[in-house]
Backbone of each chain as ProteinMPNN parsed JSONL, in Angstrom:
{"seq_chain_A": "MTGIPQNAREADGRRESAWEAAAALGIDMSLIESSLRATPDQRILWHDQALKTLLLFEQAARKRHG", "coords_chain_A": {"N_chain_A": [[103.698, 76.752, 97.63], [103.205, 78.722, 94.899], [101.232, 80.173, 93.843], [100.955, 80.535, 91.22], [99.047, 80.707, 88.305], [97.418, 77.89, 86.705], [97.154, 77.973, 83.968], [97.142, 80.217, 81.141], [94.586, 81.197, 80.806], [93.336, 81.116, 83.273], [94.893, 83.029, 84.431], [94.117, 85.41, 83.219], [91.681, 85.617, 84.279], [89.477, 84.686, 82.958], [86.759, 82.471, 82.551], [87.117, 79.074, 81.829], [85.87, 77.704, 78.847], [83.41, 75.142, 78.055], [84.11, 73.891, 75.737], [86.84, 74.441, 75.551], [87.629, 73.147, 77.864], [87.117, 70.466, 77.259], [88.906, 70.116, 75.152], [91.272, 70.491, 76.554], [91.359, 68.165, 77.972], [92.276, 66.425, 76.162], [90.65, 65.594, 74.16], [89.944, 65.206, 70.768], [88.959, 67.872, 69.228], [88.499, 68.542, 66.641], [87.292, 66.395, 65.507], [84.823, 66.488, 66.714], [83.916, 68.917, 65.727], [83.703, 68.262, 63.025], [81.77, 66.29, 63.17], [79.612, 67.765, 64.078], [79.056, 69.267, 61.882], [77.947, 67.442, 60.243], [75.046, 65.485, 59.212], [72.539, 63.854, 61.311], [72.139, 61.288, 60.183], [74.555, 60.895, 58.801], [76.316, 60.915, 60.939], [75.701, 58.54, 62.378], [76.243, 56.709, 60.436], [79.028, 57.041, 59.997], [79.876, 56.317, 62.557], [79.048, 53.616, 62.656], [80.61, 52.518, 60.674], [83.136, 52.851, 61.795], [82.851, 51.19, 64.02], [82.553, 48.733, 62.755], [85.106, 48.418, 61.655], [86.628, 48.308, 63.996], [85.658, 45.925, 65.095], [86.558, 44.133, 63.171], [89.314, 44.337, 63.523], [89.505, 43.295, 66.1], [88.634, 40.72, 65.652], [90.66, 39.774, 63.968], [92.814, 39.937, 65.715], [92.082, 38.046, 67.595], [92.237, 35.737, 66.06], [94.925, 35.668, 65.549], [96.119, 35.5, 68.061], [94.814, 33.505, 69.285]], "CA_chain_A": [[102.696, 77.257, 96.684], [103.598, 79.999, 94.307], [100.052, 80.919, 93.42], [101.009, 80.744, 89.764], [97.895, 80.066, 87.656], [97.708, 76.69, 85.917], [97.276, 78.318, 82.558], [96.979, 81.647, 80.857], [93.181, 81.6, 80.914], [93.083, 81.423, 84.675], [95.622, 84.255, 84.744], [93.369, 86.6, 82.827], [90.414, 85.613, 84.993], [88.372, 84.219, 82.109], [86.347, 81.11, 82.864], [87.355, 78.172, 80.711], [84.632, 77.227, 78.239], [83.282, 73.68, 78.003], [84.869, 73.473, 74.547], [88.257, 74.469, 75.932], [87.844, 72.121, 78.889], [87.182, 69.17, 76.57], [90.182, 70.095, 74.409], [92.351, 70.344, 77.536], [91.381, 66.753, 78.391], [92.876, 65.64, 75.091], [89.653, 65.191, 73.162], [90.203, 65.806, 69.455], [87.76, 68.666, 68.96], [88.252, 68.613, 65.197], [86.328, 65.321, 65.226], [83.506, 66.983, 67.152], [83.553, 69.945, 64.733], [83.315, 67.549, 61.82], [80.508, 65.609, 63.466], [78.54, 68.761, 64.19], [78.713, 69.724, 60.52], [77.266, 66.331, 59.554], [73.651, 65.218, 59.588], [72.442, 62.673, 62.184], [72.339, 60.07, 59.372], [75.993, 60.734, 58.543], [77.0, 60.596, 62.209], [75.589, 57.124, 62.742], [76.942, 55.946, 59.391], [80.465, 57.082, 60.336], [80.073, 55.506, 63.756], [78.89, 52.188, 62.378], [81.796, 52.114, 59.909], [84.237, 52.753, 62.771], [82.604, 49.994, 64.827], [82.839, 47.571, 61.909], [86.565, 48.31, 61.576], [87.083, 47.867, 65.313], [85.317, 44.51, 65.25], [87.454, 43.379, 62.291], [90.616, 44.286, 64.202], [89.38, 42.365, 67.223], [88.54, 39.368, 65.085], [91.997, 39.43, 63.48], [93.668, 39.738, 66.89], [91.706, 36.761, 68.2], [92.762, 34.67, 65.198], [96.384, 35.671, 65.667], [96.57, 35.125, 69.406], [94.057, 32.345, 69.751]], "C_chain_A": [[103.106, 78.621, 96.158], [102.39, 80.841, 93.937], [100.062, 81.204, 91.939], [99.83, 80.025, 89.126], [98.324, 78.878, 86.801], [97.857, 77.005, 84.433], [96.932, 79.799, 82.361], [95.535, 82.102, 81.049], [92.811, 81.935, 82.353], [93.729, 82.748, 85.037], [94.822, 85.486, 84.358], [91.948, 86.59, 83.406], [89.241, 85.106, 84.182], [88.043, 82.764, 82.447], [86.532, 80.24, 81.625], [86.02, 77.684, 80.157], [84.612, 75.698, 78.25], [84.084, 73.125, 76.826], [86.355, 73.389, 74.88], [88.572, 73.388, 76.961], [87.972, 70.739, 78.248], [88.503, 69.038, 75.816], [91.343, 69.86, 75.37], [92.461, 68.913, 78.05], [91.972, 65.84, 77.317], [91.891, 65.155, 74.05], [89.934, 65.935, 71.861], [88.944, 66.563, 69.016], [87.491, 68.835, 67.47], [87.26, 67.521, 64.788], [84.918, 65.757, 65.614], [83.003, 68.033, 66.154], [82.984, 69.268, 63.486], [81.953, 66.873, 62.012], [79.351, 66.603, 63.523], [78.142, 69.33, 62.828], [77.9, 68.677, 59.765], [75.807, 66.238, 59.985], [73.632, 64.034, 60.566], [72.644, 61.359, 61.416], [73.824, 59.82, 59.14], [76.727, 60.327, 59.821], [76.897, 59.113, 62.541], [76.232, 56.236, 61.674], [78.439, 55.884, 59.702], [80.747, 56.215, 61.554], [80.056, 54.021, 63.422], [80.062, 51.663, 61.54], [82.993, 51.932, 60.842], [84.083, 51.491, 63.619], [82.943, 48.734, 64.035], [84.353, 47.333, 61.821], [87.134, 47.777, 62.888], [86.835, 46.371, 65.495], [86.203, 43.625, 64.369], [88.839, 43.234, 62.911], [90.577, 43.271, 65.339], [89.368, 40.916, 66.747], [89.918, 38.888, 64.621], [92.932, 39.14, 64.654], [93.367, 38.4, 67.555], [92.277, 35.594, 67.398], [94.266, 34.52, 65.401], [96.849, 35.112, 67.011], [95.755, 33.984, 70.015], [92.91, 32.64, 70.649]], "O_chain_A": [[103.324, 79.557, 96.928], [102.493, 82.052, 93.742], [99.276, 82.015, 91.449], [99.63, 78.838, 89.382], [99.424, 78.85, 86.25], [98.625, 76.346, 83.732], [96.503, 80.502, 83.275], [95.285, 83.251, 81.411], [92.084, 82.89, 82.624], [93.194, 83.507, 85.845], [94.836, 86.49, 85.071], [91.122, 87.439, 83.069], [88.113, 85.096, 84.675], [88.939, 81.935, 82.607], [86.153, 80.623, 80.518], [85.137, 77.294, 80.92], [85.642, 75.048, 78.427], [84.659, 72.04, 76.904], [87.034, 72.419, 74.545], [89.647, 72.788, 76.934], [88.823, 69.941, 78.64], [89.14, 67.985, 75.838], [92.281, 69.129, 75.054], [93.523, 68.493, 78.508], [92.145, 64.64, 77.531], [92.252, 64.39, 73.155], [90.136, 67.15, 71.861], [87.994, 65.972, 68.504], [86.393, 69.225, 67.073], [86.486, 67.695, 63.846], [83.946, 65.436, 64.93], [81.829, 68.042, 65.783], [81.933, 69.649, 62.971], [81.104, 66.892, 61.121], [78.245, 66.308, 63.068], [77.025, 69.816, 62.651], [77.244, 68.986, 58.77], [75.394, 66.829, 60.982], [74.608, 63.288, 60.642], [73.251, 60.424, 61.938], [74.301, 58.692, 59.262], [77.641, 59.502, 59.79], [77.883, 58.493, 62.938], [76.708, 55.141, 61.976], [79.043, 54.812, 59.673], [81.728, 55.473, 61.586], [80.931, 53.265, 63.846], [80.459, 50.506, 61.677], [83.764, 50.983, 60.701], [85.065, 50.806, 63.905], [83.537, 47.793, 64.562], [84.819, 46.196, 61.903], [88.006, 46.908, 62.894], [87.698, 45.644, 65.988], [86.559, 42.512, 64.757], [89.46, 42.173, 62.844], [91.508, 42.485, 65.514], [89.987, 40.03, 67.335], [90.295, 37.739, 64.854], [93.742, 38.215, 64.597], [94.271, 37.707, 68.02], [92.737, 34.601, 67.961], [94.805, 33.414, 65.424], [97.823, 34.364, 67.094], [96.005, 33.566, 71.145], [92.218, 31.722, 71.089]]}, "seq_chain_B": "MGDLGNLLERLGRSELEFVVVGAYAAIIHGASVVTRDIDVCFRFTPENLYQFRNIVADLHPVHRMTPEKFPLEITDENVSRLQNLYLETDLGSIDCLSEIIGVGDYDAVSAGSIEVEFAFGFVRVLDIDALVATKSRLNRLQDKLVIPQLLAIKERRM", "coords_chain_B": {"N_chain_B": [[73.937, 53.312, 55.635], [74.93, 51.786, 58.647], [75.115, 48.66, 60.525], [74.036, 48.997, 63.179], [72.736, 51.327, 62.707], [70.859, 50.43, 60.876], [69.357, 48.858, 62.546], [68.324, 50.822, 64.206], [66.811, 52.191, 62.312], [64.872, 50.289, 61.7], [63.467, 50.193, 64.135], [62.675, 52.844, 64.195], [60.937, 53.029, 62.049], [58.83, 51.621, 62.927], [55.793, 51.311, 64.924], [56.382, 51.533, 67.529], [56.796, 53.384, 70.498], [59.612, 54.936, 71.545], [62.727, 55.93, 73.115], [65.967, 56.872, 72.178], [68.792, 56.236, 74.087], [71.829, 56.536, 76.087], [75.163, 55.788, 74.786], [74.799, 55.768, 72.009], [72.921, 57.723, 71.633], [74.452, 59.904, 72.38], [76.25, 59.921, 70.275], [74.554, 60.529, 68.163], [74.033, 63.13, 68.853], [76.477, 64.183, 68.261], [78.831, 63.42, 69.492], [82.128, 61.971, 69.691], [82.569, 58.901, 69.902], [82.789, 55.329, 70.262], [80.469, 52.763, 70.246], [79.132, 49.541, 71.099], [76.531, 48.919, 71.109], [72.997, 49.71, 70.858], [71.082, 51.609, 73.018], [67.831, 51.655, 74.14], [64.872, 53.147, 75.459], [61.714, 52.22, 76.552], [58.185, 51.972, 77.375], [57.519, 49.211, 79.343], [55.172, 47.669, 78.611], [52.884, 44.94, 78.024], [51.913, 45.102, 75.365], [53.839, 46.739, 74.072], [56.133, 45.17, 74.425], [55.541, 42.824, 73.042], [55.29, 43.958, 70.563], [57.89, 44.93, 70.146], [59.258, 42.488, 70.113], [58.241, 41.448, 67.719], [59.324, 43.243, 65.892], [62.042, 42.655, 65.889], [62.105, 39.997, 65.388], [62.992, 38.434, 63.152], [65.68, 38.745, 63.314], [67.008, 37.042, 64.907], [67.116, 37.35, 67.842], [68.882, 37.079, 70.916], [69.381, 36.533, 74.456], [72.035, 38.206, 75.487], [73.502, 38.307, 77.837], [73.326, 35.93, 79.113], [75.049, 32.869, 79.524], [74.16, 30.774, 77.982], [72.938, 31.97, 75.912], [70.11, 32.336, 75.471], [67.248, 32.296, 73.338], [65.224, 35.205, 72.594], [62.197, 35.29, 74.178], [58.982, 36.277, 74.449], [56.351, 35.904, 76.45], [52.987, 35.263, 77.622], [53.344, 34.475, 80.15], [55.838, 35.467, 81.046], [55.861, 38.154, 80.439], [55.042, 40.205, 82.15], [56.998, 40.335, 84.013], [59.348, 41.326, 83.029], [62.02, 43.676, 82.987], [64.354, 44.846, 81.956], [66.029, 44.327, 78.845], [68.742, 42.692, 77.441], [70.111, 42.299, 74.554], [71.414, 40.358, 71.804], [71.535, 40.688, 68.348], [71.176, 39.894, 64.827], [71.923, 42.253, 63.692], [73.442, 43.512, 65.543], [73.998, 44.573, 68.988], [71.406, 45.32, 71.313], [70.037, 47.162, 73.907], [67.232, 47.155, 75.875], [65.492, 49.245, 77.905], [63.581, 49.916, 80.817], [63.682, 52.0, 82.513], [65.843, 54.798, 83.292], [68.879, 55.38, 84.872], [69.314, 58.185, 86.922], [67.56, 59.676, 85.477], [64.909, 58.538, 85.207], [61.693, 56.919, 84.831], [59.999, 55.809, 81.76], [58.316, 57.977, 81.111], [59.608, 60.202, 82.236], [61.993, 60.033, 80.84], [61.11, 60.401, 78.235], [60.154, 62.994, 78.459], [62.526, 64.296, 78.753], [63.657, 64.314, 76.239], [64.462, 64.846, 72.746], [63.225, 65.398, 69.4], [64.646, 63.908, 66.604], [65.532, 64.23, 63.234], [65.82, 61.775, 60.78], [66.797, 60.21, 57.673], [64.921, 58.238, 57.313], [62.86, 58.958, 58.925], [61.45, 60.401, 61.966], [63.009, 60.254, 65.176], [62.952, 59.854, 68.684], [65.328, 61.162, 70.922], [67.368, 61.061, 73.767], [67.943, 64.126, 75.431], [70.772, 66.431, 75.676], [71.213, 67.424, 78.304], [69.87, 65.536, 79.93], [71.258, 63.262, 79.195], [73.809, 63.851, 80.184], [73.138, 63.924, 82.867], [72.488, 61.24, 83.402], [74.843, 59.92, 82.675], [76.616, 61.003, 84.438], [75.933, 59.741, 86.748], [76.786, 57.193, 86.39], [79.535, 55.295, 87.128], [81.627, 54.883, 85.229], [84.487, 54.723, 83.13], [84.139, 55.079, 80.369], [81.787, 56.515, 80.276], [82.43, 58.821, 81.648], [84.211, 59.974, 79.909], [82.686, 60.873, 77.824], [81.111, 62.922, 78.747], [82.436, 65.542, 78.859], [82.517, 66.052, 76.111], [79.805, 66.178, 75.424], [79.015, 68.414, 76.896], [80.526, 70.367, 75.653], [79.441, 70.29, 73.096], [76.845, 71.103, 73.626], [77.331, 73.688, 74.489], [78.331, 74.805, 72.147], [76.076, 74.841, 70.6], [74.531, 76.726, 71.772]], "CA_chain_B": [[73.596, 53.021, 57.032], [75.592, 50.597, 59.187], [74.203, 47.679, 61.127], [73.263, 49.583, 64.282], [71.849, 52.3, 62.058], [69.735, 49.677, 60.315], [68.528, 48.465, 63.686], [67.599, 52.035, 64.596], [65.81, 52.472, 61.268], [63.791, 49.321, 61.903], [62.657, 50.675, 65.263], [62.114, 54.148, 63.837], [59.842, 52.832, 61.084], [57.738, 50.892, 63.582], [54.853, 52.119, 65.713], [56.825, 51.526, 68.926], [57.262, 54.658, 71.068], [60.843, 54.677, 72.286], [63.725, 57.01, 73.122], [67.346, 56.392, 72.139], [69.542, 56.76, 75.23], [73.172, 55.958, 76.105], [76.231, 56.296, 73.922], [74.322, 56.002, 70.636], [72.291, 59.052, 71.678], [75.555, 60.881, 72.379], [76.778, 59.948, 68.894], [73.564, 61.262, 67.356], [74.233, 64.557, 69.173], [77.743, 64.637, 67.68], [80.007, 62.968, 70.248], [83.03, 61.079, 68.971], [82.816, 57.695, 70.685], [82.326, 54.118, 69.582], [79.726, 51.866, 71.128], [78.771, 48.278, 70.462], [75.095, 48.645, 71.179], [72.017, 50.782, 70.968], [70.228, 51.538, 74.208], [66.552, 52.343, 73.956], [63.963, 53.081, 76.601], [60.287, 52.293, 76.232], [57.318, 51.425, 78.431], [57.491, 47.749, 79.261], [53.811, 47.116, 78.632], [52.82, 43.736, 77.19], [51.75, 45.488, 73.948], [55.137, 47.198, 73.556], [57.107, 44.079, 74.398], [55.194, 41.956, 71.902], [55.606, 44.716, 69.345], [59.342, 44.91, 69.983], [59.633, 41.129, 69.694], [57.916, 41.293, 66.298], [60.234, 44.09, 65.098], [63.373, 42.037, 65.784], [61.926, 38.537, 65.358], [63.796, 37.776, 62.113], [67.102, 39.044, 63.549], [67.489, 36.011, 65.839], [67.538, 37.958, 69.114], [69.17, 36.204, 72.062], [69.801, 37.241, 75.669], [73.491, 38.076, 75.388], [74.126, 38.228, 79.167], [73.276, 34.556, 79.622], [76.047, 32.048, 78.826], [73.489, 29.879, 77.025], [72.374, 32.814, 74.839], [68.724, 31.922, 75.252], [66.502, 33.158, 72.408], [64.219, 36.086, 73.195], [60.827, 34.782, 74.159], [58.033, 37.083, 75.221], [55.151, 35.08, 76.585], [52.027, 35.768, 78.609], [53.828, 34.096, 81.478], [56.985, 36.266, 81.523], [55.822, 39.536, 79.95], [54.859, 41.192, 83.224], [58.159, 40.309, 84.911], [60.532, 41.861, 82.371], [62.36, 45.076, 83.299], [65.35, 45.246, 80.969], [66.428, 43.253, 77.926], [70.08, 42.897, 76.878], [70.001, 41.348, 73.45], [72.29, 40.339, 70.637], [70.753, 40.363, 67.152], [72.004, 39.808, 63.62], [72.386, 43.605, 63.357], [74.198, 44.059, 66.67], [73.407, 44.481, 70.324], [70.439, 46.341, 71.682], [69.559, 47.089, 75.286], [65.917, 47.777, 76.058], [65.44, 49.617, 79.312], [62.289, 50.496, 81.207], [63.994, 53.268, 83.174], [67.234, 55.218, 83.127], [69.488, 55.926, 86.096], [69.536, 59.634, 86.89], [66.475, 60.348, 84.746], [63.655, 57.983, 85.707], [60.968, 55.966, 83.989], [59.843, 56.239, 80.369], [57.702, 59.313, 81.01], [60.667, 61.183, 82.506], [62.952, 59.947, 79.723], [60.475, 61.029, 77.069], [60.11, 64.445, 78.712], [63.891, 64.805, 78.589], [64.169, 63.911, 74.921], [64.144, 65.71, 71.602], [62.961, 64.654, 68.177], [65.731, 64.079, 65.628], [65.1, 63.764, 61.917], [66.7, 60.935, 59.962], [66.257, 60.023, 56.323], [63.775, 57.322, 57.36], [61.797, 59.51, 59.772], [61.847, 61.043, 63.223], [63.265, 59.379, 66.317], [63.206, 60.612, 69.907], [66.675, 60.924, 71.448], [67.566, 61.74, 75.055], [68.653, 65.389, 75.187], [72.126, 66.47, 76.243], [71.171, 67.58, 79.765], [69.495, 64.261, 80.543], [72.372, 62.335, 78.962], [74.861, 64.19, 81.152], [72.636, 63.524, 84.189], [72.599, 59.784, 83.589], [76.244, 59.479, 82.577], [77.287, 61.444, 85.666], [75.613, 58.782, 87.804], [77.451, 55.914, 86.116], [80.939, 55.502, 87.468], [82.428, 54.136, 84.265], [85.391, 55.607, 82.399], [83.563, 55.386, 79.061], [80.765, 57.55, 80.458], [83.082, 60.065, 82.065], [84.894, 60.56, 78.753], [81.74, 61.469, 76.877], [80.473, 64.105, 79.348], [83.012, 66.806, 78.373], [82.115, 66.248, 74.711], [78.399, 66.606, 75.406], [78.947, 69.796, 77.402], [81.08, 71.229, 74.599], [78.447, 70.331, 71.999], [75.735, 71.944, 74.105], [77.815, 75.08, 74.492], [78.461, 75.259, 70.75], [74.725, 75.032, 70.032], [73.81, 77.831, 72.444]], "C_chain_B": [[74.304, 51.75, 57.473], [74.59, 49.689, 59.878], [73.372, 48.265, 62.264], [72.291, 50.628, 63.738], [70.631, 51.612, 61.457], [68.776, 49.205, 61.403], [67.687, 49.662, 64.147], [66.495, 52.353, 63.586], [64.602, 51.545, 61.418], [62.852, 49.786, 63.017], [61.933, 51.965, 64.894], [60.944, 54.04, 62.879], [58.641, 52.131, 61.707], [56.831, 51.854, 64.338], [55.299, 52.222, 67.177], [57.293, 52.922, 69.345], [58.485, 54.373, 71.917], [61.731, 55.916, 72.24], [65.106, 56.365, 73.062], [68.098, 57.048, 73.292], [70.98, 56.224, 75.109], [74.103, 56.543, 75.061], [75.741, 56.575, 72.5], [73.593, 57.345, 70.553], [73.373, 60.133, 71.638], [76.139, 61.033, 70.978], [75.831, 60.739, 67.995], [73.698, 62.765, 67.615], [75.551, 65.088, 68.614], [78.981, 64.194, 68.422], [80.824, 61.974, 69.43], [83.417, 59.919, 69.887], [82.338, 56.502, 69.865], [81.623, 53.24, 70.613], [79.329, 50.618, 70.36], [77.278, 48.033, 70.458], [74.265, 49.917, 71.124], [71.24, 50.551, 72.252], [68.954, 52.304, 73.9], [65.703, 52.155, 75.204], [62.541, 53.125, 76.069], [59.481, 51.722, 77.398], [57.242, 49.917, 78.269], [56.07, 47.22, 79.459], [53.819, 45.85, 77.782], [52.719, 44.098, 75.697], [53.098, 45.894, 73.347], [56.138, 46.055, 73.441], [56.815, 43.104, 73.262], [55.54, 42.667, 70.589], [57.114, 44.707, 69.078], [59.808, 43.534, 69.499], [59.375, 40.938, 68.193], [58.875, 42.079, 65.406], [61.57, 43.381, 64.859], [63.311, 40.525, 65.564], [62.84, 37.845, 64.34], [65.294, 38.03, 62.276], [67.718, 38.098, 64.582], [67.971, 36.598, 67.165], [67.76, 36.922, 70.209], [69.576, 37.075, 73.25], [71.322, 37.114, 75.772], [74.175, 37.95, 76.743], [74.088, 36.808, 79.738], [74.276, 33.71, 78.836], [75.403, 31.18, 77.739], [72.918, 30.631, 75.835], [70.951, 32.356, 74.469], [68.034, 32.851, 74.255], [65.485, 34.017, 73.154], [62.846, 35.454, 73.052], [59.979, 35.684, 75.034], [56.743, 36.27, 75.255], [54.209, 35.722, 77.603], [52.524, 35.498, 80.028], [54.936, 35.036, 81.965], [56.847, 37.765, 81.236], [55.706, 40.566, 81.08], [56.063, 41.269, 84.157], [59.396, 40.977, 84.313], [60.763, 43.327, 82.741], [63.368, 45.639, 82.316], [65.65, 44.045, 80.08], [67.797, 43.61, 77.351], [70.246, 41.851, 75.787], [71.114, 41.483, 72.429], [71.408, 39.963, 69.453], [71.708, 40.277, 65.96], [72.554, 41.181, 63.221], [73.183, 44.245, 64.488], [73.41, 43.986, 67.965], [72.439, 45.627, 70.562], [70.006, 46.093, 73.124], [68.235, 47.83, 75.362], [65.726, 47.999, 77.555], [64.088, 50.232, 79.629], [62.476, 51.785, 81.993], [65.49, 53.538, 83.078], [67.734, 55.843, 84.429], [69.702, 57.424, 85.93], [68.455, 60.401, 86.153], [65.119, 59.845, 85.254], [63.008, 57.028, 84.738], [60.742, 56.551, 82.579], [59.267, 57.647, 80.247], [58.741, 60.409, 81.241], [61.676, 61.213, 81.359], [62.383, 60.643, 78.494], [60.435, 62.555, 77.229], [61.484, 65.08, 78.518], [64.485, 64.424, 77.256], [63.787, 64.933, 73.858], [63.886, 64.818, 70.389], [64.074, 64.96, 67.169], [65.27, 63.485, 64.3], [66.201, 62.956, 61.233], [66.06, 60.789, 58.59], [64.995, 59.166, 56.353], [62.635, 57.858, 58.213], [62.349, 60.122, 61.046], [62.009, 60.004, 64.337], [63.482, 60.269, 67.539], [64.543, 60.175, 70.503], [66.807, 61.697, 72.759], [68.372, 63.018, 74.838], [69.969, 65.439, 75.983], [72.096, 66.593, 77.767], [70.855, 66.257, 80.457], [70.599, 63.224, 80.354], [73.494, 62.576, 79.964], [74.431, 63.744, 82.548], [72.819, 62.029, 84.407], [74.054, 59.327, 83.561], [77.042, 59.912, 83.804], [77.061, 60.453, 86.801], [76.325, 57.443, 87.622], [78.949, 56.104, 86.309], [81.86, 54.696, 86.544], [83.263, 55.12, 83.449], [84.768, 56.037, 81.071], [82.495, 56.481, 79.15], [81.397, 58.882, 80.826], [83.762, 60.758, 80.887], [83.934, 61.278, 77.807], [81.108, 62.757, 77.435], [81.103, 65.416, 78.859], [82.638, 67.098, 76.909], [80.687, 66.781, 74.636], [78.261, 68.059, 75.866], [79.485, 70.775, 76.364], [80.098, 71.39, 73.451], [77.277, 71.232, 72.392], [76.125, 73.419, 74.046], [77.884, 75.632, 73.069], [77.104, 75.562, 70.139], [74.008, 76.237, 70.636], [74.01, 79.152, 71.714]], "O_chain_B": [[74.286, 50.747, 56.76], [73.381, 49.915, 59.825], [72.158, 48.065, 62.32], [71.178, 50.789, 64.241], [69.517, 52.133, 61.516], [67.561, 49.157, 61.212], [66.499, 49.527, 64.439], [65.386, 52.735, 63.962], [63.456, 51.973, 61.278], [61.629, 49.778, 62.873], [60.763, 52.163, 65.221], [60.047, 54.883, 62.902], [57.572, 52.051, 61.102], [57.08, 53.059, 64.382], [54.667, 52.918, 67.972], [58.08, 53.561, 68.647], [58.4, 53.644, 72.905], [61.518, 56.826, 71.439], [65.388, 55.423, 73.804], [68.05, 58.266, 73.458], [71.307, 55.538, 74.14], [73.875, 57.628, 74.526], [76.212, 57.512, 71.855], [73.643, 58.021, 69.526], [73.229, 61.145, 70.952], [76.479, 62.136, 70.551], [76.274, 61.53, 67.162], [73.502, 63.575, 66.709], [75.732, 66.3, 68.501], [80.09, 64.554, 68.026], [80.293, 61.241, 68.596], [84.451, 59.952, 70.555], [81.583, 56.65, 68.904], [82.132, 53.013, 71.71], [79.206, 50.635, 69.135], [76.804, 47.058, 69.876], [74.76, 51.027, 71.315], [70.797, 49.438, 72.534], [68.992, 53.452, 73.456], [65.802, 51.148, 75.904], [62.205, 53.966, 75.235], [60.029, 51.074, 78.29], [56.937, 49.411, 77.188], [55.809, 46.425, 80.362], [54.674, 45.7, 76.908], [53.368, 43.467, 74.863], [53.458, 45.453, 72.255], [56.899, 45.981, 72.476], [57.733, 42.616, 72.602], [56.019, 42.05, 69.638], [57.559, 44.506, 67.948], [60.639, 43.428, 68.597], [60.188, 40.341, 67.487], [59.202, 41.644, 64.301], [62.157, 43.484, 63.782], [64.343, 39.852, 65.555], [63.4, 36.789, 64.631], [66.089, 37.573, 61.455], [68.823, 38.337, 65.069], [69.112, 36.367, 67.567], [66.951, 36.016, 70.407], [70.049, 38.199, 73.081], [71.839, 36.047, 76.102], [75.329, 37.523, 76.8], [74.749, 36.523, 80.737], [74.346, 33.82, 77.611], [76.019, 30.89, 76.713], [72.467, 30.022, 74.866], [70.654, 32.04, 73.317], [68.217, 34.066, 74.318], [64.957, 33.623, 74.193], [62.398, 35.13, 71.952], [60.242, 35.83, 76.227], [56.134, 35.99, 74.222], [54.603, 36.617, 78.351], [52.168, 36.201, 80.973], [54.985, 35.374, 83.148], [57.638, 38.561, 81.741], [56.224, 41.676, 80.963], [56.142, 42.165, 84.998], [60.389, 41.175, 85.014], [59.822, 44.117, 82.8], [63.248, 46.788, 81.889], [65.54, 42.896, 80.508], [67.986, 44.711, 76.833], [70.491, 40.676, 76.06], [71.675, 42.558, 72.218], [70.619, 39.023, 69.542], [72.901, 40.555, 66.084], [73.543, 41.263, 62.493], [73.56, 45.412, 64.389], [72.318, 43.422, 68.029], [72.63, 46.743, 70.08], [69.659, 44.976, 73.507], [68.134, 48.99, 74.961], [65.791, 47.065, 78.354], [63.521, 50.971, 78.824], [61.541, 52.574, 82.128], [66.29, 52.638, 82.82], [67.089, 56.721, 85.003], [70.217, 57.873, 84.906], [68.425, 61.631, 86.191], [64.28, 60.639, 85.68], [63.681, 56.401, 83.92], [61.227, 57.635, 82.256], [59.682, 58.419, 79.383], [58.758, 61.418, 80.536], [62.151, 62.276, 80.96], [63.084, 61.381, 77.802], [60.651, 63.302, 76.275], [61.592, 66.254, 78.163], [65.695, 64.229, 77.149], [62.905, 65.767, 74.058], [64.275, 63.65, 70.357], [64.398, 66.121, 66.917], [64.701, 62.394, 64.248], [67.347, 63.393, 61.125], [64.918, 61.198, 58.378], [64.103, 59.339, 55.522], [61.551, 57.274, 58.228], [63.554, 60.332, 61.185], [61.265, 59.027, 64.425], [64.121, 61.317, 67.442], [64.849, 58.985, 70.578], [66.401, 62.856, 72.845], [69.38, 62.996, 74.132], [70.228, 64.597, 76.842], [72.876, 65.931, 78.451], [71.493, 65.898, 81.447], [70.85, 62.407, 81.24], [74.058, 61.635, 80.522], [75.247, 63.247, 83.324], [73.257, 61.602, 85.475], [74.451, 58.452, 84.33], [78.026, 59.268, 84.169], [77.888, 60.333, 87.706], [76.454, 56.661, 88.563], [79.549, 56.992, 85.704], [82.73, 53.947, 86.99], [82.804, 56.213, 83.118], [84.852, 57.204, 80.686], [82.321, 57.27, 78.221], [80.955, 59.939, 80.374], [83.878, 61.983, 80.867], [84.333, 62.186, 77.078], [80.624, 63.588, 76.667], [80.369, 66.327, 78.475], [82.466, 68.255, 76.526], [80.396, 67.711, 73.884], [77.489, 68.831, 75.298], [78.963, 71.879, 76.213], [79.939, 72.48, 72.901], [76.786, 72.021, 71.585], [75.35, 74.271, 73.613], [77.536, 76.787, 72.823], [76.983, 76.427, 69.271], [73.011, 76.714, 70.094], [73.48, 80.178, 72.138]]}, "name": "protein", "num_of_chains": 2, "seq": "MTGIPQNAREADGRRESAWEAAAALGIDMSLIESSLRATPDQRILWHDQALKTLLLFEQAARKRHGMGDLGNLLERLGRSELEFVVVGAYAAIIHGASVVTRDIDVCFRFTPENLYQFRNIVADLHPVHRMTPEKFPLEITDENVSRLQNLYLETDLGSIDCLSEIIGVGDYDAVSAGSIEVEFAFGFVRVLDIDALVATKSRLNRLQDKLVIPQLLAIKERRM"}
């Protein structure tokens, strides 16, 4: 054990924010930023469009692979 | 409005008192996830169940967890025995729950909810703290992935 901090934030003693923690997990925070700028109506519209696309892909994959 | 959004609008325009819970609630708060269903919690009283049946009656609701996909039937005989409904409709899937793990029954869920304004009106949605509480209790990857987003969103709003 070298005692070397995992990242620079730990080194300067600052507690990682929830935003930084989510980003560190690989979550695309630009999508969250964009969603937070939108209205609730827009958020569910975007979601439902994404779901529709996902279902179309699944349907196409089922047709292709039986 | 997409299909699940249309389903939500239908419920939101009705007299039924309900709270949106689950992943769709997280999406309403701003999380970036995709879900195939809307989860709602309401009191499973005979009045509410008959009212819910009437709201979705023309959407051909069926019990999606049964292989036979039995149509939704609320009768005087079964109404007092129902606890949860997992349905498929023409507008998508909807789960109706009488209580939520980590939160409690409808009264607790309602107390842990906020009112959100949509173009069609106001809908109660489980708040971020209660959502995190319930998702922390569910040991599913999809739930664990949404918790960091919810905590980040909460932090950004503070």
